[in-house]
C-alpha positions as CSV (number, residue, x, y, z in Angstrom):
1,X,-11.0,16.4,6.5
2,X,-8.7,14.8,9.0
3,X,-9.4,11.4,7.5
4,X,-8.7,12.7,4.0
5,X,-5.3,14.1,5.2
6,X,-4.5,10.6,6.5
7,X,-5.1,9.2,3.0
8,X,-2.8,11.8,1.5
9,X,-0.1,10.9,4.0
10,X,-0.5,7.2,3.1
11,X,-0.3,7.9,-0.6
12,X,2.9,10.0,-0.2
13,X,4.4,7.3,2.0
14,X,3.4,4.7,-0.7
15,X,5.3,6.7,-3.3
16,X,8.4,6.8,-1.1
17,X,8.1,3.1,-0.4
18,X,7.8,2.3,-4.1
19,X,10.9,4.5,-4.8
20,X,12.7,2.4,-2.2
21,X,11.9,-0.8,-4.1
22,X,14.5,0.1,-6.7
23,X,17.1,0.4,-4.0
24,X,16.1,-2.8,-2.3
25,X,15.9,-4.6,-5.6
26,X,19.4,-3.4,-6.6
27,X,20.7,-4.9,-3.3
28,X,18.9,-8.2,-3.7
29,X,19.9,-8.9,-7.3
30,X,23.6,-8.7,-6.3
31,X,23.0,-12.1,-4.5
32,X,20.0,-13.7,-6.2
33,X,19.0,-14.5,-9.8
34,X,16.1,-12.4,-11.3
35,X,13.5,-15.2,-11.1
36,X,14.6,-16.3,-7.6
37,X,14.3,-12.8,-6.3
38,X,11.0,-12.2,-8.0
39,X,9.5,-15.4,-6.6
40,X,10.8,-14.7,-3.0
41,X,9.3,-11.2,-3.2
42,X,5.9,-12.3,-4.2
43,X,5.7,-15.4,-2.1
44,X,6.2,-13.0,0.9
45,X,3.6,-10.6,-0.6
46,X,1.1,-13.4,-1.3
47,X,1.2,-14.7,2.3
48,X,0.9,-11.2,3.7
49,X,-2.1,-10.3,1.4
50,X,-3.9,-13.6,2.2
51,X,-3.5,-12.9,5.9
52,X,-4.9,-9.4,5.3
53,X,-7.9,-10.7,3.4
54,X,-8.6,-13.2,6.1
55,X,-8.3,-10.5,8.8
56,X,-10.7,-8.2,7.0
57,X,-13.2,-10.7,5.8
58,X,-12.9,-13.3,8.6
59,X,-12.4,-15.9,5.9
60,X,-10.5,-16.5,2.7
61,X,-12.5,-15.4,-0.4
62,X,-11.9,-17.6,-3.4
63,X,-12.6,-16.3,-7.0
64,X,-15.3,-18.0,-9.1
65,X,-14.3,-20.3,-11.9
66,X,-15.0,-17.7,-14.6
67,X,-12.7,-15.2,-12.8
68,X,-9.7,-17.6,-12.7
69,X,-8.4,-17.0,-16.3
70,X,-8.3,-13.1,-16.0
71,X,-6.6,-13.4,-12.6
72,X,-4.0,-15.7,-14.0
73,X,-3.4,-13.2,-16.8
74,X,-2.9,-10.5,-14.1
75,X,-0.4,-12.8,-12.4
76,X,1.5,-13.5,-15.6
77,X,1.7,-9.8,-16.7
78,X,1.9,-7.7,-13.5
79,X,3.9,-10.2,-11.4
80,X,5.7,-12.8,-13.5
81,X,6.7,-10.8,-16.5
82,X,7.0,-7.4,-14.8
83,X,9.2,-8.6,-12.0
84,X,11.4,-10.9,-14.2
85,X,12.1,-7.8,-16.3
86,X,12.5,-5.6,-13.2
87,X,15.2,-7.8,-11.5
88,X,17.0,-8.5,-14.8
89,X,17.2,-4.8,-15.5
90,X,18.4,-3.9,-12.1
91,X,21.4,-6.3,-12.5
92,X,23.0,-3.7,-14.8
93,X,21.1,-0.5,-14.5
94,X,21.3,1.9,-11.5
95,X,18.2,2.3,-9.3
96,X,17.8,6.0,-10.3
97,X,17.8,5.4,-14.0
98,X,15.6,2.3,-13.7
99,X,13.0,4.3,-11.7
100,X,12.9,7.0,-14.4
101,X,12.5,4.6,-17.2
102,X,9.7,2.8,-15.5
103,X,8.1,6.2,-14.9
104,X,6.8,5.8,-18.4
105,X,4.1,3.4,-17.0
106,X,1.3,5.9,-16.8
107,X,2.1,7.2,-20.3
108,X,2.0,3.7,-21.8
109,X,-1.3,3.0,-20.0
110,X,-2.7,6.2,-21.4
111,X,-1.8,5.1,-25.0
112,X,-3.0,1.6,-24.3
113,X,-6.4,3.0,-23.1
114,X,-6.8,4.9,-26.3
115,X,-5.9,1.9,-28.5
116,X,-7.7,-0.9,-26.6
117,X,-10.4,0.7,-24.4
118,X,-11.5,3.5,-26.8
119,X,-10.7,6.2,-24.2
120,X,-9.9,9.7,-25.4
121,X,-6.8,11.8,-24.7
122,X,-7.0,15.6,-24.7
123,X,-4.4,17.7,-26.4
124,X,-2.7,18.5,-23.1
125,X,-2.5,14.7,-22.3
126,X,-0.9,14.0,-25.7
127,X,1.6,16.7,-24.9
128,X,2.3,14.9,-21.6
129,X,2.9,11.6,-23.5
130,X,5.4,13.3,-25.9
131,X,7.2,15.0,-23.0
132,X,7.6,11.8,-21.0
133,X,8.9,9.9,-24.0
134,X,11.5,12.7,-24.5
135,X,12.5,12.5,-20.9
136,X,12.8,8.8,-20.8
137,X,14.8,8.9,-24.0
138,X,17.3,11.3,-22.4
139,X,17.6,9.1,-19.4
140,X,18.0,5.8,-21.3
141,X,20.6,7.2,-23.8
142,X,22.4,9.3,-21.1
143,X,21.8,12.4,-23.3
144,X,23.0,10.7,-26.5
145,X,19.6,10.4,-28.3
146,X,21.3,9.0,-31.4
147,X,22.2,5.9,-29.5
148,X,18.5,5.0,-29.4
149,X,18.6,4.4,-33.2
150,X,22.1,3.0,-33.4
151,X,21.5,-0.2,-31.4
152,X,23.9,0.8,-28.6
153,X,21.4,0.3,-25.7
154,X,22.2,-2.3,-23.1
155,X,19.9,-5.2,-22.3
156,X,19.2,-3.7,-18.9
157,X,17.3,-0.8,-20.5
158,X,15.5,-3.2,-22.8
159,X,14.4,-5.3,-19.9
160,X,13.1,-2.2,-18.0
161,X,11.1,-1.2,-21.0
162,X,9.6,-4.7,-20.9
163,X,8.4,-3.7,-17.4
164,X,6.5,-0.8,-18.9
165,X,4.8,-3.1,-21.5
166,X,4.0,-5.7,-18.8
167,X,2.5,-3.2,-16.4
168,X,0.4,-1.6,-19.1
169,X,-1.1,-5.0,-20.0
170,X,-1.7,-5.7,-16.3
171,X,-3.5,-2.4,-15.8
172,X,-5.7,-2.7,-18.9
173,X,-6.7,-6.3,-18.0
174,X,-7.2,-5.3,-14.4
175,X,-9.8,-2.6,-15.4
176,X,-12.2,-5.4,-16.5
177,X,-11.3,-7.8,-13.7
178,X,-12.0,-5.2,-11.0
179,X,-15.6,-4.8,-12.2
180,X,-16.4,-8.0,-10.4
181,X,-13.7,-8.2,-7.7
182,X,-12.3,-5.7,-5.2
183,X,-8.8,-4.3,-5.8
184,X,-7.5,-6.2,-2.7
185,X,-8.8,-9.6,-3.9
186,X,-7.6,-8.9,-7.5
187,X,-4.1,-8.0,-6.2
188,X,-3.9,-10.9,-3.8
189,X,-4.7,-13.6,-6.4
190,X,-2.5,-11.9,-9.1
191,X,0.3,-12.2,-6.6
192,X,-0.6,-15.9,-5.8
193,X,-0.8,-16.9,-9.5
194,X,2.3,-14.9,-10.4
195,X,4.3,-16.6,-7.6
196,X,3.2,-20.0,-8.9
197,X,4.4,-19.1,-12.4
198,X,7.7,-17.9,-11.0
199,X,8.4,-21.0,-8.8
200,X,9.9,-23.4,-11.4
201,X,12.2,-20.8,-13.1
202,X,13.3,-19.7,-9.6
203,X,14.1,-23.2,-8.5
204,X,15.9,-23.9,-11.7
205,X,17.9,-20.7,-11.2
206,X,19.1,-21.8,-7.8
207,X,16.5,-20.4,-5.4
208,X,17.3,-22.6,-2.4
209,X,21.1,-22.1,-2.8
210,X,20.6,-18.3,-3.0
211,X,18.3,-18.3,0.1
212,X,20.8,-20.4,2.0
213,X,23.6,-17.9,1.5
214,X,21.6,-14.6,1.5
215,X,23.2,-11.8,3.5
216,X,21.3,-9.9,6.1
217,X,21.0,-6.7,4.0
218,X,19.6,-8.7,1.1
219,X,17.2,-10.5,3.4
220,X,15.9,-7.2,4.7
221,X,15.6,-6.0,1.1
222,X,13.5,-9.0,0.2
223,X,11.1,-8.4,3.1
224,X,11.0,-4.7,2.2
225,X,10.0,-5.7,-1.3
226,X,7.4,-8.2,-0.3
227,X,5.8,-6.6,2.7
228,X,6.2,-2.8,2.2
229,X,6.6,-2.6,-1.6
230,X,3.9,-5.1,-2.5
231,X,1.4,-5.8,0.4
232,X,1.4,-2.4,2.2
233,X,2.0,-0.2,-0.8
234,X,-0.7,-1.8,-3.0
235,X,-3.2,-1.7,-0.1
236,X,-2.6,2.0,0.8
237,X,-2.7,3.0,-2.9
238,X,-6.1,1.4,-3.4
239,X,-7.4,3.0,-0.2
240,X,-6.5,6.3,-1.8
241,X,-8.2,5.4,-5.0
242,X,-11.3,4.4,-3.1
243,X,-11.5,7.5,-0.9
244,X,-10.3,10.4,-3.2
245,X,-10.6,8.8,-6.7
246,X,-8.2,7.4,-9.1
247,X,-7.2,10.7,-10.8
248,X,-6.1,12.3,-7.6
249,X,-4.5,9.2,-6.2
250,X,-2.5,8.5,-9.4
251,X,-0.8,11.9,-9.2
252,X,1.2,10.6,-6.2
253,X,2.9,8.1,-8.5
254,X,4.8,11.0,-9.9
255,X,6.8,11.1,-6.6
256,X,8.1,7.5,-7.1
257,X,11.0,8.3,-9.5
258,X,11.8,11.4,-7.4
259,X,12.1,9.4,-4.2
260,X,14.0,6.6,-6.0
261,X,16.6,9.1,-7.3
262,X,17.0,10.7,-3.9
263,X,17.3,7.4,-2.2
264,X,19.7,6.0,-4.8
265,X,22.1,9.0,-4.3
266,X,21.8,8.9,-0.4
267,X,21.9,5.1,0.2
268,X,23.8,3.7,-2.8
269,X,26.0,6.7,-3.5
270,X,24.9,6.6,-7.1
271,X,26.0,9.4,-9.4
272,X,23.6,12.2,-10.2
273,X,24.4,13.3,-13.8
274,X,22.8,16.3,-15.4
275,X,21.1,14.0,-18.0
276,X,19.4,12.2,-15.2
277,X,18.1,15.4,-13.7
278,X,17.0,16.8,-17.1
279,X,15.3,13.6,-18.2
280,X,13.7,13.1,-14.8
281,X,12.2,16.6,-15.0
282,X,10.6,15.9,-18.4
283,X,9.4,12.4,-17.3
284,X,7.7,13.8,-14.2
285,X,6.3,16.8,-16.1
286,X,4.9,14.5,-18.8
287,X,3.4,12.0,-16.4
288,X,1.7,14.9,-14.6
289,X,0.3,16.4,-17.8
290,X,-0.9,13.0,-19.1
291,X,-2.7,12.2,-15.9
292,X,-4.5,15.5,-15.5
293,X,-8.2,15.1,-14.8
294,X,-10.3,15.9,-17.9
């Protein structure tokens, strides 16, 4: 039982860490371009994960040739596209709102599983889907739902919705990839291939100039994103999946937007409008309902 409590603590800490990535990302993109920041984050994460694999296995494990293409797809969706959208969105959207928009991830994955993996959703899970969509709509439109249909949304919100689509694709592809590879190996090489894809756009965007003038707070933010947000967070999350199961572990993701909102208010002095609280409540309620075990 003591060991299981340790897993719960790690999963809660992971949710808090992932909430903090929105704060760190908001700080970093004030000084770096989106592609440069994404590349730096996952270059750090890739090195940390490769060292972790080497430490655990006493050697580096290389994927087989037939596993390369799916792993490249993971890198392009979950690392390249997701993080390009993530940092582009954070240039204009507050960390609190961004976290709540991206909280649609589990809902998008549930819908994608029905469409592409022939999985079934119960009535209560469909209610969760609808509830989360309503909550995200309130957050994105700041309570003016008519704006969703009037074309008045900013590009920041559009980019963050791109994060949701990218992560959905990453998760659905990953379900088949992880039938032959461990989550740690899959995550490691997704980060490696994603970093490679980000390299050229990052250099073209002024990566080296940005790094040369990076402030101390932004540097700390980058290492937070790479080491804690990516390497440690992913590893602890998959430890939870392995020990208590995916359904129970995924419930802890519901704490991510909560911690992001709290940290955004405390650290960045971001406002806490009523629409953020109301929309956040519906998002978290909907995600919980849509992820209930059958």
